[in-house]
C-alpha positions as CSV (number, residue, x, y, z in Angstrom):
1,X,21.0,-26.7,16.5
2,X,19.2,-25.4,19.5
3,X,21.5,-22.4,20.2
4,X,21.7,-21.6,16.5
5,X,17.9,-21.9,16.3
6,X,17.3,-19.5,19.2
7,X,20.1,-17.0,18.6
8,X,20.3,-16.8,14.9
9,X,17.6,-18.4,12.9
10,X,14.5,-17.1,14.7
11,X,15.5,-13.4,14.7
12,X,16.3,-13.7,11.0
13,X,13.0,-15.5,10.4
14,X,10.9,-12.7,11.9
15,X,12.8,-10.1,9.9
16,X,11.1,-11.7,6.9
17,X,7.8,-10.1,7.9
18,X,8.8,-6.7,6.5
19,X,11.8,-7.8,4.5
20,X,10.6,-10.6,2.2
21,X,14.0,-11.0,0.5
22,X,15.2,-12.2,3.9
23,X,13.5,-15.5,3.3
24,X,16.3,-16.5,0.9
25,X,18.9,-16.0,3.6
26,X,16.9,-17.9,6.2
27,X,16.1,-20.8,4.0
28,X,19.8,-21.0,2.8
29,X,20.8,-21.2,6.5
30,X,18.3,-23.9,7.2
31,X,19.3,-25.8,4.0
32,X,22.9,-25.8,5.0
33,X,22.1,-26.9,8.6
34,X,20.0,-29.8,7.4
35,X,22.4,-30.8,4.7
36,X,19.8,-30.9,2.0
37,X,19.6,-29.7,-1.6
38,X,16.7,-27.2,-1.2
39,X,14.3,-25.8,1.3
40,X,11.0,-24.1,0.2
41,X,8.1,-22.5,2.1
42,X,4.7,-22.6,0.3
43,X,1.4,-21.1,1.4
44,X,-1.9,-22.5,-0.1
45,X,-5.5,-21.4,0.1
46,X,-8.4,-23.7,-0.4
47,X,-10.5,-22.7,-3.4
48,X,-14.3,-22.8,-3.7
49,X,-13.9,-26.2,-5.5
50,X,-11.8,-27.6,-2.7
51,X,-8.5,-27.5,-4.6
52,X,-5.3,-26.1,-3.0
53,X,-4.2,-22.9,-4.8
54,X,-0.7,-21.6,-4.1
55,X,-0.8,-18.2,-2.6
56,X,2.9,-17.5,-2.5
57,X,6.2,-19.4,-2.3
58,X,9.6,-18.5,-0.8
59,X,12.7,-20.4,-1.9
60,X,16.3,-20.8,-1.0
61,X,18.9,-19.6,-3.5
62,X,19.3,-23.0,-5.2
63,X,15.5,-23.3,-5.7
64,X,15.3,-19.6,-6.8
65,X,18.0,-20.2,-9.4
66,X,16.1,-23.2,-10.7
67,X,12.6,-21.9,-10.2
68,X,11.5,-22.3,-13.8
69,X,12.7,-25.9,-13.8
70,X,11.1,-26.8,-10.5
71,X,7.8,-25.1,-11.4
72,X,7.7,-27.0,-14.7
73,X,8.3,-30.5,-13.2
74,X,7.3,-30.4,-9.5
75,X,5.7,-27.3,-8.2
76,X,2.4,-27.7,-10.1
77,X,-1.0,-29.3,-9.9
78,X,0.4,-32.7,-11.1
79,X,2.4,-33.0,-7.8
80,X,0.6,-35.8,-5.8
81,X,1.6,-34.1,-2.6
82,X,-1.2,-31.6,-3.4
83,X,-3.8,-34.2,-2.9
84,X,-2.8,-35.5,0.5
85,X,-5.4,-34.8,3.1
86,X,-4.2,-34.4,6.7
87,X,-6.6,-34.0,9.6
88,X,-4.0,-32.8,12.1
89,X,-3.1,-29.1,12.3
90,X,0.6,-30.1,12.1
91,X,2.0,-33.1,10.3
92,X,5.5,-34.2,9.2
93,X,5.5,-36.3,6.1
94,X,8.2,-38.2,4.3
95,X,7.9,-39.1,0.7
96,X,8.5,-42.8,1.4
97,X,5.6,-42.9,3.8
98,X,3.0,-41.7,1.3
99,X,4.5,-42.9,-2.0
100,X,5.4,-46.5,-0.9
101,X,2.9,-48.2,-3.2
102,X,4.0,-48.2,-6.9
103,X,1.7,-46.6,-9.4
104,X,1.9,-44.8,-12.7
105,X,1.3,-41.5,-11.0
106,X,4.1,-42.1,-8.5
107,X,6.4,-43.2,-11.2
108,X,5.7,-40.1,-13.2
109,X,6.3,-38.0,-10.1
110,X,9.7,-39.5,-9.4
111,X,10.6,-39.0,-13.0
112,X,9.6,-35.3,-12.6
113,X,11.8,-35.0,-9.6
114,X,14.7,-36.4,-11.6
115,X,14.1,-33.8,-14.4
116,X,14.1,-31.1,-11.7
117,X,17.3,-32.5,-10.2
118,X,15.6,-33.1,-6.9
119,X,15.5,-36.2,-4.7
120,X,13.0,-37.3,-2.1
121,X,11.6,-34.9,0.4
122,X,10.4,-34.4,4.0
123,X,7.7,-31.8,4.6
124,X,6.1,-29.9,7.4
125,X,2.4,-29.4,6.8
126,X,0.6,-26.8,8.9
127,X,-3.1,-26.2,8.7
128,X,-4.0,-22.7,10.0
129,X,-7.3,-21.9,11.6
130,X,-8.3,-19.8,8.6
131,X,-8.2,-22.9,6.4
132,X,-4.8,-21.9,5.0
133,X,-2.1,-24.5,4.4
134,X,1.6,-23.9,5.0
135,X,4.3,-26.3,3.8
136,X,8.0,-26.3,4.6
137,X,9.6,-28.8,2.2
138,X,13.2,-30.0,2.3
139,X,14.6,-32.0,-0.7
140,X,17.6,-34.2,-0.9
141,X,19.8,-34.0,-4.0
142,X,18.9,-36.3,-6.8
143,X,20.6,-39.6,-6.2
144,X,21.1,-39.0,-2.4
145,X,19.5,-42.0,-0.8
146,X,19.9,-40.9,2.8
147,X,16.7,-40.9,4.8
148,X,15.5,-38.2,7.2
149,X,16.4,-38.9,10.8
150,X,14.4,-37.9,13.9
151,X,16.6,-34.7,13.9
152,X,14.4,-33.4,11.1
153,X,11.2,-34.0,13.1
154,X,12.5,-32.2,16.1
155,X,13.8,-29.3,14.0
156,X,10.5,-29.0,12.1
157,X,8.4,-29.2,15.3
158,X,10.5,-26.4,16.8
159,X,10.1,-24.3,13.7
160,X,6.4,-24.9,13.1
161,X,4.8,-22.2,15.3
162,X,7.4,-19.6,14.2
163,X,6.9,-20.4,10.5
164,X,3.2,-20.1,11.0
165,X,3.4,-16.8,12.9
166,X,5.9,-15.3,10.4
167,X,3.6,-16.2,7.5
168,X,0.6,-14.8,9.3
169,X,2.4,-11.5,10.1
170,X,3.8,-11.3,6.6
171,X,0.3,-11.5,5.1
172,X,-1.1,-9.0,7.6
173,X,1.8,-6.6,6.8
174,X,1.2,-7.1,3.1
175,X,-2.5,-6.3,3.4
176,X,-1.8,-3.2,5.4
177,X,0.8,-2.1,2.9
178,X,-1.6,-2.6,0.1
179,X,-4.3,-0.6,2.0
180,X,-1.9,2.2,2.6
181,X,-1.0,2.3,-1.1
182,X,-4.6,2.5,-2.0
183,X,-5.2,5.3,0.5
184,X,-2.2,7.2,-0.8
185,X,-3.5,7.0,-4.3
186,X,-7.0,8.2,-3.3
187,X,-5.5,11.0,-1.2
188,X,-3.6,12.2,-4.2
189,X,-6.9,13.1,-5.9
190,X,-7.8,15.6,-3.2
191,X,-7.3,19.2,-4.3
192,X,-6.0,20.2,-0.9
193,X,-2.6,19.8,0.8
194,X,-2.9,17.1,3.5
195,X,-0.2,16.2,6.0
196,X,0.2,14.1,9.1
197,X,2.7,15.2,11.7
198,X,4.1,13.4,14.8
199,X,3.6,15.1,18.2
200,X,7.1,16.5,17.9
201,X,6.3,18.1,14.6
202,X,7.9,15.8,12.1
203,X,6.1,15.3,8.8
204,X,5.7,11.5,8.1
205,X,3.1,11.5,5.4
206,X,1.6,13.9,2.9
207,X,-0.4,13.7,-0.3
208,X,0.8,14.8,-3.7
209,X,-1.0,18.2,-3.5
210,X,0.9,19.1,-0.3
211,X,4.3,18.1,-1.9
212,X,3.6,20.3,-4.9
213,X,2.5,23.2,-2.7
214,X,5.7,23.0,-0.6
215,X,7.7,23.2,-3.8
216,X,6.1,26.3,-5.1
217,X,4.9,28.3,-2.1
218,X,7.1,31.2,-0.9
219,X,5.7,30.9,2.6
220,X,6.6,27.4,3.7
221,X,9.3,24.8,3.3
222,X,10.1,21.3,4.7
223,X,13.5,21.5,6.4
224,X,14.9,18.4,8.2
225,X,11.4,16.9,8.2
226,X,9.8,19.9,9.9
227,X,7.4,22.4,8.5
228,X,9.3,25.7,8.5
229,X,7.6,29.1,7.7
230,X,9.7,31.8,6.0
231,X,8.4,34.6,8.2
232,X,8.8,34.4,12.0
233,X,5.3,35.7,12.5
234,X,3.8,32.9,10.4
235,X,6.0,30.4,12.3
236,X,4.6,31.7,15.6
237,X,1.0,31.4,14.3
238,X,1.6,27.8,13.3
239,X,3.4,26.9,16.5
240,X,0.4,28.2,18.5
241,X,-2.1,26.2,16.4
242,X,0.1,23.1,16.7
243,X,0.4,23.4,20.5
244,X,-3.4,23.8,20.9
245,X,-4.1,20.9,18.5
246,X,-1.8,18.6,20.6
247,X,-4.3,18.6,23.4
248,X,-6.6,15.6,23.1
249,X,-10.2,17.0,22.9
250,X,-13.4,15.3,21.8
251,X,-14.4,16.5,19.3
252,X,-11.0,17.7,18.1
253,X,-10.5,21.4,17.6
254,X,-10.4,22.8,14.1
255,X,-7.8,25.6,14.3
256,X,-7.7,27.9,11.3
257,X,-5.4,30.7,10.3
258,X,-4.0,32.5,7.2
259,X,-0.2,32.9,6.8
260,X,1.7,35.0,4.3
261,X,-0.9,37.8,4.2
262,X,1.8,40.3,3.6
263,X,2.6,38.7,0.2
264,X,0.8,37.4,-2.8
265,X,-1.1,34.1,-2.6
266,X,-1.3,33.6,1.2
267,X,-1.9,30.1,2.6
268,X,-4.9,29.0,4.6
269,X,-4.2,26.5,7.4
270,X,-6.4,24.1,9.2
271,X,-4.7,22.2,12.1
272,X,-6.4,19.5,14.1
273,X,-5.5,16.4,16.1
274,X,-6.2,12.9,14.9
275,X,-6.7,10.6,17.9
276,X,-6.5,6.8,17.3
277,X,-6.8,4.2,20.0
278,X,-4.6,1.1,19.3
279,X,-6.1,-2.3,19.4
280,X,-7.0,-2.9,23.1
281,X,-9.3,-0.5,24.9
282,X,-6.9,0.0,27.9
283,X,-4.2,1.4,25.7
284,X,-3.8,5.2,25.6
285,X,-4.8,7.3,22.6
286,X,-2.1,7.9,20.0
287,X,-2.3,11.4,18.6
288,X,-1.0,12.8,15.3
289,X,-1.6,16.3,14.0
290,X,-3.4,16.8,10.7
291,X,-2.4,19.9,8.7
292,X,-4.4,21.0,5.7
293,X,-3.1,23.6,3.3
294,X,-4.8,25.6,0.6
295,X,-3.7,28.6,-1.5
296,X,-6.0,31.5,-1.1
297,X,-5.9,32.5,-4.7
298,X,-5.9,29.0,-6.2
299,X,-7.3,28.9,-9.7
300,X,-10.2,26.7,-10.7
301,X,-8.3,24.3,-12.9
302,X,-10.2,21.1,-13.5
303,X,-10.0,19.3,-16.8
304,X,-12.4,20.7,-19.4
305,X,-13.3,17.1,-20.2
306,X,-14.7,16.7,-16.6
307,X,-17.0,19.8,-16.6
308,X,-18.7,18.8,-19.9
309,X,-20.0,15.4,-18.6
310,X,-21.0,16.9,-15.2
311,X,-23.3,19.5,-16.7
312,X,-23.8,18.5,-20.3
313,X,-21.7,21.4,-21.7
314,X,-19.8,21.5,-25.0
315,X,-16.0,22.0,-25.0
316,X,-16.5,25.7,-25.9
317,X,-19.1,26.1,-23.1
318,X,-16.8,24.3,-20.6
319,X,-13.9,26.7,-21.4
320,X,-16.1,29.7,-20.9
321,X,-17.5,28.4,-17.6
322,X,-14.0,27.7,-16.3
323,X,-12.8,31.2,-17.3
324,X,-15.8,32.8,-15.5
325,X,-15.1,30.7,-12.4
326,X,-11.5,32.0,-12.4
327,X,-12.8,35.6,-12.4
328,X,-12.7,36.7,-16.0
329,X,-15.5,38.9,-17.3
330,X,-17.3,38.2,-20.6
331,X,-15.5,41.0,-22.3
332,X,-12.1,39.8,-21.1
333,X,-12.9,36.3,-22.3
334,X,-14.1,37.6,-25.6
335,X,-10.8,39.5,-26.2
336,X,-8.7,36.6,-25.0
337,X,-10.3,34.0,-27.3
338,X,-10.9,36.4,-30.2
339,X,-14.6,35.7,-30.4
340,X,-17.4,38.3,-30.5
341,X,-19.1,39.3,-27.3
342,X,-22.4,38.2,-28.9
343,X,-21.1,34.7,-29.4
344,X,-19.9,34.6,-25.7
345,X,-23.4,35.7,-24.5
346,X,-25.1,33.0,-26.5
347,X,-22.8,30.4,-25.0
348,X,-23.4,31.7,-21.5
349,X,-27.2,31.6,-22.1
350,X,-26.8,28.0,-23.2
351,X,-24.8,27.2,-20.1
352,X,-27.4,28.7,-17.8
353,X,-30.1,26.6,-19.5
354,X,-28.2,23.4,-19.2
355,X,-27.2,24.0,-15.6
356,X,-30.7,25.3,-14.6
357,X,-29.3,28.6,-13.2
358,X,-29.9,32.3,-14.0
359,X,-26.9,34.2,-12.7
360,X,-23.2,34.2,-13.2
361,X,-22.7,34.1,-9.5
362,X,-24.6,30.9,-9.3
363,X,-22.4,29.5,-12.1
364,X,-19.2,30.2,-10.1
365,X,-20.7,28.8,-6.9
366,X,-21.8,25.6,-8.6
367,X,-18.5,25.0,-10.3
368,X,-16.4,25.6,-7.2
369,X,-18.7,23.1,-5.3
370,X,-18.3,20.5,-8.0
371,X,-16.4,17.2,-7.5
372,X,-14.0,18.3,-10.2
373,X,-13.0,21.4,-8.3
374,X,-12.5,19.5,-5.0
375,X,-10.3,16.8,-6.5
376,X,-7.4,16.9,-8.9
377,X,-5.6,14.6,-11.3
378,X,-3.2,12.4,-9.3
379,X,0.2,12.8,-11.0
380,X,2.4,10.7,-8.9
381,X,1.5,8.0,-6.4
382,X,3.4,8.2,-3.2
383,X,5.3,5.2,-1.9
384,X,4.1,3.6,1.3
385,X,5.2,5.5,4.4
386,X,6.9,8.1,2.2
387,X,7.9,11.5,3.5
388,X,7.7,14.7,1.4
389,X,11.0,16.2,0.4
């Protein structure tokens, strides 16, 4: 068991941190080595009322195939194991040790085990410093009367710190993954292309606006993970900005340029470094390069339904305000919509009154500064650690 434990089981166990499906393989290996019917890992939190509440559970393939049956009869609040208080941080418990005295509750529990086709069990109970409880439970087959030898104690004691550490790392990884997913969704509301590049220039994250801009812009593409500009002059401009941004300065430089000026709709670039110090003050800074992209002639295209609530405008007034923000004159808007210029002027006067402004230039300035103009409707949430394609 020792060589198998060191050389095979532990590496596979720690792979479970970022590959949760790996738990099935690990528990299957442990089940076969222990010659038992099932092996399950459960993690519990203590509720405000003091009850144990299952946070998550990982099962071997047998338990996974019979999960509904096991949950109905055994893995629930009626299981008397849930109410066993242990004072030690690590305890190994055999069913016969805690259920030796007959009682209606214990009889019902053994009947539940029979219904779930499970026999008696041995469990490793771990109490974490954060008041979390981890249980590794091995069941014999129903009808198998063999006890659990000292071999099980030795095995469980060897496994205990690694089970605890893998669970802690898994939960930390899950929290970080969830945070990244939330950040991605928020970043997809920004009406500006945002990218993060490694020091060697590879794009490893971008928001949805940047992905869409890469697909439609005639000036820039993503080729083999690298930002590639269609014109050599633009590529030289970007390379110069990138090289300057790679130097760690405090505060970071904001390097700005325009590319594609020889064609329609050039791109504005802002390149800067993002310095992050890993946990531990003695570790060096890790630098990534932030690249922000914006189309010079981008239309003002928020939802009409957002402008109305912001400024108390009617749908017709919202449409007029957006058209003026996009550069149309009153006469052009009148012809486009087929309404009289007099009606348009009345609507504009109402807009001015509601927004407490007096000039059309003020209207344009206020709309372009609005929260609606600076954000956009997030169409597609990016997956965690996704790369634009």
